[in-house]
N, C-alpha and C positions, 0 to 999 in steps of 0.2 A: 603488330596487330593488323594494319591495313593489308599486308601481304597475305595473311591467312584468310581474310574475308574475300579477297580477290581469287585466291586459289580455290576456296570452297565454292564461290560463285561459278567458276569455270568447270569444276568437277561435278557439281550437282546437275541433274537433268530434270528437275521438278517442273519447270515452266516450258519445257521443250515442246510438248504437245500443243499448248496454248499458242506459242509462237508459230508453229507449223500451220495451225488452223487459221490464224490471223493472216499469214502470208498467202495461203490458199484462197481465203475469202477476198483478199485484195486483188489477186490475180484474176479470179472469176469476175469481180466487179469491173476491172479494167477491160477485160474481154467484152463484157456486156456494153460498156460505153463505146468501145470501138465498133462493135457490131451495130449498135443503134445509129451511130454516125454514118456508117456505110449504107445502111438500109433506109435511112430517113427519106431519101429522094424517091425510092420505090414506094414507100408507104404513102408519101404525099401524093404521088401520081395516082395510085390506086384509090385513095380516099376521094380525090377530086373527080375521078371517073365515076365512082359510085354516087357521089353527090349530084353530078350532072344527070346521071341516069334516073335517080329518084326524083329530081326536079322535073324531068321530062314526063315522068309518069303522073306526077301530081297535077301538072298544067299542060295537057296535051295540045292546047291551042298555040303554044309557042313552038317554033321550029327548032329542033335540036339536032 
């Protein structure tokens, strides 16, 4: 009996699409995490620059 269940599990392709979508989603998620880690420094620098520029516009008495 256990051999026939294993054979049927290998032969059937019912969950193949779900597994492929799960692997694709995991791969895209991993790429997003890596990209965010690579770009976080540039994002931080840009945000800090914008923040300084906005603060200089708000209070022009300070020297920027």
